C-alpha positions in Angstrom: 10.1 -15.2 -38.9 13.5 -14.0 -39.7 16.4 -16.3 -38.5 18.3 -15.9 -34.8 21.4 -16.8 -35.1 22.0 -17.4 -31.1 25.7 -18.3 -31.5 25.8 -21.4 -29.8 27.2 -23.8 -32.3 30.0 -21.2 -32.3 30.7 -21.2 -28.9 30.7 -24.3 -28.2 33.6 -24.8 -31.4 35.5 -22.1 -29.1 35.1 -23.2 -25.1 36.5 -26.6 -27.3 39.8 -25.1 -27.8 39.4 -23.1 -30.4 42.5 -22.3 -33.2 46.3 -22.0 -31.3 46.3 -18.2 -32.2 43.0 -18.2 -29.7 44.5 -20.6 -26.8 47.6 -18.6 -26.8 45.5 -15.4 -26.3 43.1 -16.9 -23.5 45.1 -15.4 -20.8 44.9 -12.2 -22.2 40.9 -12.4 -23.3 40.0 -14.0 -19.8 41.9 -10.9 -17.7 39.9 -8.5 -20.6 36.7 -10.1 -19.6 37.1 -9.8 -16.2 38.3 -5.9 -16.4 34.9 -4.7 -19.1 33.2 -6.7 -15.8 34.6 -4.5 -13.1 34.4 -1.0 -15.7 30.8 -1.9 -16.0 30.2 -2.2 -12.1 32.5 0.5 -11.3 30.5 3.3 -13.7 27.3 1.8 -13.4 25.8 4.1 -10.2 27.2 7.3 -12.1 25.8 6.7 -15.5 22.1 5.9 -14.5 22.6 9.8 -13.2 24.3 10.7 -16.4 22.1 8.9 -18.6 18.7 10.9 -17.0 20.8 13.9 -17.6 21.4 13.7 -21.3 17.7 12.5 -21.8 16.4 15.5 -19.4 19.0 18.1 -21.6 17.6 16.5 -24.4 13.8 17.0 -23.8 11.4 18.3 -25.6 7.5 18.6 -25.6 6.9 15.5 -27.8 9.3 13.2 -25.3 8.0 14.7 -21.6 11.6 13.4 -20.4 11.5 15.6 -18.2 8.1 14.8 -16.2 9.2 11.9 -13.8 6.9 8.6 -14.6 4.2 8.9 -11.7 3.8 12.3 -11.7 2.7 11.9 -15.6 0.1 9.1 -14.7 -1.3 10.7 -12.1 -2.2 13.6 -14.9 -3.5 11.2 -17.1 -1.2 11.5 -20.1 0.4 8.7 -20.4 1.2 6.4 -23.7 -0.8 9.5 -25.6 -3.8 9.0 -23.0 -5.1 12.2 -22.9 -8.9 11.7 -21.6 -9.7 14.8 -18.8 -5.6 15.2 -18.9 -4.0 18.2 -17.4 -1.4 20.2 -18.7 2.0 18.4 -18.6 4.1 21.2 -20.6 7.8 21.4 -21.3 9.6 24.8 -21.3 13.5 23.5 -21.8 16.0 26.1 -20.3 18.8 23.9 -20.1 20.1 23.2 -23.6 20.3 27.2 -23.2 22.6 27.3 -20.4 24.5 24.5 -21.5 25.3 26.3 -25.1 26.3 29.5 -23.3 29.3 27.2 -21.9 30.0 25.2 -25.6 29.6 27.8 -27.6 32.4 30.0 -25.3 34.6 27.1 -25.6 34.1 27.6 -29.5 34.7 31.2 -29.6 38.5 30.3 -27.6 38.9 26.9 -28.5 42.1 25.5 -26.5 45.0 24.8 -28.3 48.7 23.0 -27.2 51.7 25.0 -28.1 54.9 22.6 -28.4 57.7 23.7 -26.5 61.6 22.7 -26.0 62.3 20.9 -23.1 66.1 20.3 -22.8 69.7 21.8 -24.7 69.4 19.1 -27.6 65.8 20.3 -28.1 65.1 23.7 -31.0 63.0 26.2 -31.3 62.3 26.4 -35.1 61.9 22.3 -34.8 58.6 23.0 -32.4 57.5 25.3 -34.6 57.6 22.8 -36.8 55.5 20.5 -34.4 53.2 23.0 -33.9 52.8 23.4 -37.5 52.3 19.6 -37.9 50.0 19.5 -35.0 47.7 22.0 -36.9 47.8 19.9 -40.2 46.8 17.1 -38.2 43.9 19.0 -36.4 43.1 20.1 -39.9 42.9 17.0 -41.7 40.7 15.1 -39.1 38.5 17.7 -38.2 39.2 17.6 -34.9 36.8 20.5 -34.2 34.0 18.2 -34.5 35.9 15.7 -32.0 36.6 18.3 -29.6 33.2 19.6 -29.5 31.7 16.5 -29.2 33.8 15.8 -26.2 33.1 19.3 -24.7 29.2 19.0 -25.1 28.8 15.8 -23.4 31.5 16.6 -20.8 29.1 20.0 -20.2 25.8 18.0 -20.3 26.6 14.9 -18.0 29.9 15.3 -16.9 32.0 12.6 -19.3 32.9 13.2 -22.9 36.2 11.1 -24.9 37.8 11.5 -27.9 41.0 9.2 -29.5 44.1 9.5 -32.0 44.7 7.5 -34.8 47.0 6.4 -37.3 45.9 6.1 -41.0 47.6 5.4 -44.0 48.1 8.6 -46.4 46.4 7.2 -49.4 46.1 3.5 -51.1 49.2 3.6 -52.9 51.6 4.6 -49.9 53.0 3.2 -46.7 53.6 6.4 -44.9 50.8 6.9 -42.3 49.6 10.0 -40.6 48.1 10.9 -37.2 44.6 12.0 -37.0 42.3 12.6 -34.1 38.7 11.1 -34.3 35.3 11.8 -32.6 33.6 9.4 -30.3 30.2 10.3 -30.1 29.0 8.2 -27.2 30.5 8.6 -24.5 28.9 5.8 -23.0 30.7 2.8 -25.0 33.6 4.0 -23.4 35.0 2.3 -20.3 38.6 3.4 -18.8 40.4 2.0 -15.8 38.5 3.1 -12.9 41.3 3.6 -10.9 43.0 6.6 -12.7 43.9 9.6 -10.8 44.6 12.1 -13.9 41.0 13.1 -15.1 42.6 13.0 -18.3 43.6 9.3 -18.0 47.1 9.8 -19.0 47.5 6.8 -16.0 45.4 4.3 -17.0 46.7 0.9 -17.7 44.0 0.0 -19.9 40.3 1.0 -21.6 37.9 -0.8 -23.8 36.2 0.6 -26.9 32.8 -0.8 -27.2 30.7 -1.2 -30.9 28.0 -2.3 -32.7 28.2 -3.6 -36.7 26.5 -5.7 -39.1 26.7 -8.8 -39.2 27.6 -8.7 -43.1 30.4 -5.7 -42.5 31.3 -8.5 -39.6 31.9 -11.3 -42.0 33.7 -8.9 -44.3 36.6 -7.7 -42.0 37.0 -11.3 -40.3 35.7 -14.1 -42.6 37.7 -16.3 -40.2 35.9 -15.3 -37.2 32.6 -16.7 -35.4 29.9 -14.7 -35.7 29.3 -13.9 -31.8 30.3 -12.0 -29.0 30.2 -12.4 -25.1 30.9 -8.5 -24.0 28.1 -7.9 -22.2 26.6 -4.0 -22.1 26.8 -1.3 -19.6 24.7 1.4 -18.2 23.6 3.5 -21.4 25.3 1.1 -23.7 22.3 -0.6 -24.6 21.7 -2.7 -27.7 20.6 -1.3 -31.0 17.1 -1.4 -31.3 14.9 -4.7 -31.1 14.3 -4.8 -35.1 18.5 -5.1 -35.9 19.8 -6.7 -33.1 19.5 -9.8 -34.3 21.3 -8.3 -37.3 24.6 -6.9 -35.6 27.9 -8.5 -33.8 29.0 -6.5 -30.5 33.2 -5.8 -31.0 35.1 -4.2 -28.8 38.5 -2.1 -28.8 41.3 -3.2 -26.0 44.1 -1.2 -25.2 46.2 -2.3 -22.6 49.5 -1.8 -21.1 51.6 -4.9 -21.1 55.3 -4.6 -19.1 58.4 -6.2 -18.8 61.0 -5.8 -16.5 64.9 -5.0 -17.8 68.0 -3.5 -17.5 69.2 0.1 -18.0 72.7 0.8 -18.5 74.3 4.0 -18.4 78.2 4.5 -20.5 80.8 6.6 -20.2 79.4 9.9 -22.1 76.2 9.8 -20.1 74.9 7.4 -23.1 71.7 5.1 -22.0 70.7 2.0 -23.6 68.4 -1.5 -22.4 71.0 -3.9 -22.0 70.1 -7.0 -24.9 69.3 -3.6 -27.2 71.0 -2.9 -30.7 72.2 0.5 -28.5 73.6 -1.4 -26.2 75.5 -3.7 -28.4 77.4 -1.1 -30.6 78.2 0.6 -27.5 79.5 -2.9 -26.2 81.6 -3.4 -29.9 83.1 0.4 -29.7 84.5 -0.9 -25.9 82.3 0.9 -23.8 81.6 -0.5 -20.1 78.7 -0.4 -18.4 79.3 2.3 -15.5 75.7 2.0 -14.0 73.1 -0.5 -13.8 69.3 -0.4 -12.8 66.1 -1.6 -13.4 62.9 -0.5 -15.1 59.6 -1.4 -15.6 59.1 -1.0 -20.0 55.9 -0.2 -20.8 54.3 -1.3 -24.2 51.2 -0.5 -25.7 48.8 -3.0 -27.2 45.7 -2.6 -28.9 43.3 -5.7 -30.0 40.0 -5.9 -32.0 37.5 -8.9 -30.1 34.8 -10.3 -29.6 35.3 -11.4 -26.6 35.9 -14.9 -27.2 38.3 -14.8 -30.0 41.1 -11.6 -30.8 40.0 -10.7 -34.3 43.2 -8.2 -35.1 46.0 -6.8 -33.0 49.2 -4.5 -32.9 51.7 -2.7 -30.6 51.2 0.4 -30.7 53.7 3.3 -31.3 53.1 5.4 -28.4 53.1 5.5 -24.9 50.0 6.6 -23.9 46.6 4.8 -24.3 45.1 6.9 -27.4 41.9 7.7 -25.8 41.9 11.4 -24.3 38.9 12.2 -21.1 37.3 15.0 -21.0 35.9 15.4 -17.4 33.1 18.0 -16.0 32.8 17.5 -12.2 34.4 14.6 -10.1 33.4 12.9 -7.3 34.8 9.7 -5.1 32.6 9.0 -2.6 32.7 5.6 -0.4 35.1 4.5 -3.0 32.8 5.0 -6.2 33.4 8.1 -8.8 30.5 9.6 -9.9 31.1 12.6 -12.3 28.5 15.0 -13.1 27.8 18.4 -15.7 26.1 21.7 -15.7 22.6 20.1 -16.0 22.6 18.0 -13.2 21.8 20.5 -10.4 19.5 22.0 -12.4 17.0 19.3 -13.2 15.0 19.9 -10.0 14.3 23.9 -10.6 13.5 22.7 -14.2 11.2 20.7 -13.1 9.4 23.6 -10.6 9.3 25.7 -13.5 7.6 23.2 -15.8 4.9 22.4 -13.4 4.3 26.3 -12.4 3.8 26.7 -16.1 1.4 23.8 -16.6 -0.2 24.9 -13.0 -0.6 28.5 -14.9 -1.8 27.0 -18.1 -4.6 25.1 -16.5 -5.9 27.5 -14.5 -6.2 30.2 -17.1 -8.0 27.4 -19.5 -10.4 26.3 -16.6 -11.4 30.0 -16.2 -15.2 30.7 -16.9 -14.3 33.1 -20.0 -15.7 36.8 -19.2 -19.4 38.0 -20.0 -21.0 41.2 -21.3 -23.1 42.1 -18.9 -26.3 44.7 -18.7 -29.7 45.7 -17.8 -32.4 43.6 -19.4 -34.6 44.7 -22.1 -31.2 46.4 -23.4 -30.6 43.5 -26.0 -33.4 42.5 -27.5 -33.9 42.9 -31.1 -29.9 42.4 -31.2 -29.3 39.5 -29.5 -27.5 37.6 -32.9 -24.7 40.9 -32.9 -23.9 40.0 -29.1 -23.9 36.6 -29.1 -21.1 36.6 -32.1 -19.2 39.4 -30.4 -16.1 36.8 -29.2 -16.1 35.9 -32.8 -17.0 38.5 -35.2 -15.3 42.0 -35.6 -18.8 43.7 -35.6 -18.3 47.3 -36.8 -20.7 48.0 -33.7 -22.6 46.7 -31.8 -26.5 48.3 -30.5 -28.4 48.2 -27.4 -32.2 49.4 -26.0 -32.0 52.6 -24.0 -33.8 51.3 -21.2 -35.2 54.6 -19.0 -36.2 53.3 -15.7 -34.0 55.4 -13.3 -37.1 57.6 -12.1 -35.0 60.4 -13.6 -35.5 60.4 -17.5 -31.8 59.9 -17.8 -30.4 56.6 -19.4 -28.8 53.4 -17.9 -24.9 52.7 -18.4 -24.1 50.6 -21.3 -23.3 47.1 -21.2 -19.3 46.2 -20.1 -17.5 43.1 -19.9 -16.4 41.9 -16.4 -12.8 42.1 -15.0 -11.4 38.6 -17.1 -9.3 35.8 -14.7 -5.7 36.6 -13.3 -3.1 34.2 -12.6 -2.5 34.1 -9.0 0.4 35.8 -7.7 1.9 33.3 -5.5 2.0 31.1 -8.7 3.5 33.7 -10.8 6.3 34.6 -8.1 6.5 30.5 -7.7 7.5 30.5 -11.5 9.8 33.7 -11.2 11.4 31.6 -8.8 12.0 28.6 -10.7 13.5 30.6 -13.4 15.6 32.4 -11.0 17.0 28.8 -9.1 17.9 27.7 -12.4 20.4 30.1 -13.2 22.3 30.1 -9.8 22.2 26.0 -10.0 23.7 26.4 -13.1 26.1 29.9 -12.2 24.7 31.8 -14.9 22.5 34.9 -14.8 20.7 37.6 -16.7 23.7 39.4 -18.5 25.4 36.1 -19.4 22.6 35.4 -21.2 21.7 38.7 -22.9 19.0 39.6 -21.0 19.0 43.5 -19.5 20.4 44.0 -16.1 20.8 46.4 -13.3 24.4 47.1 -14.9 24.4 50.4 -17.0 28.2 50.6 -18.0 30.6 48.8 -20.1 32.8 48.3 -17.3 30.0 46.9 -14.9 28.5 44.6 -17.8 32.2 43.1 -18.5 32.5 42.4 -14.7 29.1 40.6 -14.6 29.4 38.7 -17.4 33.4 38.0 -16.0 31.4 36.4 -13.0 29.4 34.2 -14.8 32.7 32.7 -17.0 34.0 32.2 -13.1 31.3 30.0 -12.3 31.6 27.7 -15.6 35.2 28.0 -16.3 36.1 24.5 -15.0 34.5 23.2 -17.8 36.8 24.9 -20.2 40.0 24.5 -18.3 39.7 20.7 -17.9 38.9 20.4 -21.8 42.4 22.5 -22.0 44.0 19.8 -20.5 42.6 17.3 -22.4 43.8 18.7 -25.2 47.2 19.3 -23.7 47.5 16.0 -23.2 46.3 14.9 -26.2 49.3 17.0 -28.1 51.9 15.9 -26.0 50.6 12.2 -27.6 51.2 13.7 -31.2 54.8 15.6 -30.0 55.4 11.5 -28.6 53.6 10.2 -32.0 55.3 12.4 -34.7 58.8 11.2 -34.5 57.8 7.4 -34.4 55.5 7.7 -37.5 57.4 10.2 -39.4 60.3 7.8 -39.5 61.2 8.4 -43.1 62.7 11.0 -45.0 59.3 13.0 -46.4 57.8 16.0 -46.9 55.2 17.1 -44.1 52.4 19.6 -44.3 52.2 22.2 -41.8 50.0 24.8 -41.5 50.9 28.1 -39.8 48.6 29.9 -36.8 47.3 31.6 -39.5 46.3 29.2 -41.7 49.1 29.4 -44.0 50.5 26.0 -45.4 53.6 25.1 -46.0 55.9 22.6 -46.0 59.1 20.6 -44.0 61.6 18.5 -44.9 61.7 15.8 -42.2 64.8 13.6 -42.5 64.4 11.4 -39.2 68.7 9.9 -39.8 70.6 13.2 -39.4 71.9 14.1 -35.9 70.8 17.4 -35.3 67.3 18.9 -35.2 67.8 21.6 -37.6 70.5 21.2 -40.7 70.8 24.3 -42.8 72.0 23.8 -46.3 73.8 27.0 -47.7 74.7 28.3 -51.3 77.9 29.8 -52.4 76.9 33.7 -51.2 76.2 31.8 -47.5 72.1 32.1 -48.3 70.7 29.4 -46.4 68.3 28.0 -49.4 66.4 24.6 -47.5 66.1 23.3 -44.0 66.2 19.7 -42.9 64.5 18.8 -39.6 65.0 15.6 -37.1 61.7 15.8 -34.9 63.4 13.2 -33.1 66.1 15.4 -31.8 65.6 16.6 -28.2 62.5 16.7 -25.7 59.6 18.9 -26.4 56.7 20.1 -24.1 53.5 21.4 -24.2 51.9 24.7 -22.9 47.9 25.4 -23.4 46.5 28.0 -24.8 43.0 29.7 -24.7 41.7 32.7 -26.5 39.9 33.8 -29.9 40.4 32.6 -33.0 42.6 33.6 -35.4 39.6 35.3 -37.5 38.3 36.9 -34.3 41.8 38.7 -33.1 42.4 39.8 -36.7 38.7 41.7 -36.3 40.3 42.8 -33.0 43.3 43.6 -34.3 41.7 46.3 -37.2 39.5 47.9 -35.2 42.0 48.5 -33.0 44.3 50.0 -36.3 41.8 51.3 -37.6 40.9 53.9 -34.3 44.5 54.4 -33.9 45.4 55.4 -37.6 42.4 58.2 -37.2 43.8 59.7 -34.5 47.2 59.6 -36.3 47.0 59.1 -39.5 50.8 59.4 -40.3 51.5 56.0 -39.2 50.3 55.0 -42.4 53.2 55.6 -44.2 54.9 53.1 -41.8 52.2 50.6 -40.8 49.3 51.5 -43.9 50.5 48.0 -45.5 49.3 45.9 -42.2 46.2 47.6 -41.4 45.2 46.5 -45.4 46.2 42.9 -45.1 43.5 42.4 -41.7 40.7 43.3 -43.9 38.2 40.4 -45.4 37.4 42.2 -48.8 38.6 40.5 -52.6 41.9 42.2 -53.2 42.9 43.0 -49.8 46.0 41.0 -49.9 46.7 42.2 -53.6 46.4 45.6 -52.3 48.5 45.3 -48.7 51.9 44.2 -51.0 51.2 47.1 -53.5 50.8 49.2 -50.4 54.1 47.9 -48.5 56.4 48.8 -51.7 56.1 52.0 -50.9 56.9 51.8 -47.5 60.5 52.2 -46.5 62.9 49.0 -46.9 64.2 49.4 -43.7 61.0 49.1 -41.7 59.9 46.1 -43.9 63.6 44.7 -43.4 63.5 40.9 -41.6 66.6 40.6 -39.5 66.2 37.1 -38.8 66.1 36.5 -42.3 69.3 34.3 -43.2 69.1 35.7 -47.4 68.9 39.0 -45.6 72.1 38.7 -43.2 74.1 37.5 -46.2 73.3 40.1 -48.7 73.6 43.1 -45.3 77.5 41.5 -44.8 78.3 41.7 -48.4 76.9 45.3 -49.0 79.2 46.5 -45.2 82.4 44.7 -46.7 81.5 46.7 -50.2 81.0 49.7 -48.3 84.5 49.1 -46.5 86.4 48.7 -49.9 84.5 51.9 -51.3 86.1 53.6 -48.6 89.8 52.1 -48.7 89.0 53.2 -52.6 88.4 56.9 -51.7 91.5 57.1 -49.5 93.5 56.4 -51.8 92.4 58.5 -54.4 92.4 61.5 -52.0 96.1 60.7 -51.5 97.2 60.5 -54.7 95.0 63.6 -55.5 96.8 65.5 -52.8 100.2 64.5 -54.0 99.4 65.6 -57.4 98.7 68.9 -56.0 102.2 69.1 -54.3 104.2 68.9 -57.1 102.4 70.6 -59.8 102.6 73.7 -56.2 106.4 72.9 -56.6 106.9 72.8 -60.2 104.9 76.5 -60.1 107.5 77.9 -57.7 110.4 76.3 -59.5 109.2 78.3 -62.6 108.7 81.3 -60.7 112.5 81.0 -59.8 113.4 80.3 -63.0 111.3 83.4 -64.7 113.1 85.6 -61.0 116.9 84.0 -62.3 116.2 85.4 -65.8 115.3 88.4 -65.2 118.0 89.1 -62.7 120.2 88.1 -65.7 119.0 90.6 -68.0 119.1 93.3 -65.1 122.9 92.1 -64.7 123.4 92.3 -68.2 121.7 95.8 -68.3 123.8 97.2 -65.6 127.6 95.1 -66.6 128.6 98.1 -68.3 129.1 100.5 -65.3 130.5 97.3 -63.0 133.8 96.0 -62.7 134.6 92.2 -63.4 135.1 91.3 -59.9 131.6 92.4 -59.0 129.8 91.2 -61.8 131.4 87.9 -61.0 130.8 87.6 -57.7 126.8 88.5 -58.7 127.0 85.6 -60.8 128.6 83.0 -58.4 125.6 84.0 -56.3 122.8 83.1 -58.6 124.4 80.4 -59.8 124.7 78.6 -56.1 121.0 80.0 -55.4 119.6 78.0 -58.5 121.8 74.9 -57.7 120.3 75.0 -54.3 117.0 75.0 -55.4 117.4 72.2 -57.8 118.3 70.0 -54.9 115.7 70.4 -53.0 112.7 70.2 -55.2 114.2 67.1 -57.0 114.5 64.5 -54.4 110.9 65.0 -53.6 109.6 64.6 -56.9 111.4 61.4 -57.0 110.2 60.0 -53.5 106.5 60.6 -54.6 106.9 59.6 -58.2 108.7 56.3 -56.7 106.3 53.3 -56.0 106.1 52.7 -51.7 107.8 48.8 -52.3 111.0 50.2 -54.3 111.6 53.4 -51.3 115.0 53.1 -49.3 114.2 52.3 -45.9 114.3 55.2 -43.3 118.0 55.2 -42.0 119.5 53.4 -45.4 122.1 54.7 -47.5 120.4 56.7 -50.9 
């Protein structure tokens, strides 16, 4: 016989006082045991029904969980006894209805979106939060945690998942956040006085588990191998053959309240009295302007066997990191009841099983339809007719019997009418099937069956009607994910408390990195090069407040397929759009080489259409191009002025040359006519020509001197020349 450790000796040691740490934690452990007892009592009534819902949904022809025990006893199939048994068929239709809700959630997953909540917050930091949250979900396989919680929520009314911290690797002190799956919802006992459906106002919470004694002794070598933790409904022990080798432990989250004084200083600075921030403010000479009492909450965590604390530490967040996903919730006579999709469909499913079994029984007990003929027709052919039901004879012969008095043969043998199911039974079975649909809020169109609707709009309207009947399950899951994302936003600045490189994932699944520095005073610090181009950004997620909104819709892959379909129809009707958006069309395709082809296609498109006005480097380049453009305009103006002055000088020189030539011609003419003129006439003409030449020269030379003289050397207007 295997050794059974009852734990009596260890319990005696603990009850006699135990270690000093145990005595210090005695009050906390007593409160813990009282709370667990209260939670088990508060949840017991509802969880009896929830456990039956879970069994009913998981029923199959092998376990017959959809048949009541008293009915099975009357039909003679209890414990495998099938003597004179009547059929007890299980045609389980409920998984189809449950999966209709849960698979719709998988196709349209809710996701949290971080948004700035005050003037110190930054939109870019909010996007970094979103990228970190997506990375946490990716490395945690959070979809498994969400799907498990949703499946439990829809089946019997409550599901849970949790948030954990884990070191990045064995050689690092940096931690990462994780989203953990809770497969057994019955192992969770949350404060039953909560009002928030997600449990954000819970004061305490338990997560029970069974571990083998070998693991227990390895993890807690100094602890007693016993447990005083109670079992609740659905939170049952393991199979009897293994119970003697396991120890029951619990993770216990609770909030410790402490009353403190909050001071407000000049400039809106606030600090808890006695804290390091308050001491620094007082050293700077600041005096508290206002004071008020505040309730400071600290989340505590410990692992216990009920008698002693095995591990304990403070939780960095301000919420208990267990998220509740609720289905239907009722409070009746001070007790809380929850249910899922299965609860109201159980009777309809039982009736359907009953009528199917009744139909099978009636048809099985009915005699087989025989062949009917006249005596003597089968003589000599008895063997063929006896085996006609089991052998495929190519033909059957009979003896003609001419006894009708007129010489004509009698009719050939014929089979009698086969037994038919009762029309009332068939109607009852169809009615039970319809009752399942009406109790779950899902009808033929949403289940893929053909209905009376013919147009696409009518079919979509009927599907939407069915989705509306079960939408509260998806909406409650969206609330839970929003609450979980708020916890992550609260935890990220506390976990990412050193300078580090954080992994982020975009909405399209592309991975990137972000530099985190919790010591810088601004949310975003931009580092620029000598040309003013931003080459690096550093973020501090601890500056400012951020909140979370939730969105529900198809996944990115589904959206991309829809975008591809819409763009293909648009490009077919407008082929000219290939020159402006062809790269986007190819980018959304999934065949190998599509991304490379999209990149090459983008090189053929006008760069103005591909420009990103928000790119800092591009903005700096555009500013440089604008400055260079202005310089080129100034140079062109200067060149134009010089060209104009050169043309003016050339024109005046040509004019002076023509005047000289005219003077020379006039001189030659005078010389030719000099012989016939007096000296006075010659002198008058010569004086006139000289005077005209001098006047022309005095007019040309100053203009040339001014144009050739630099601007800074020219005398001011009105100054003496």
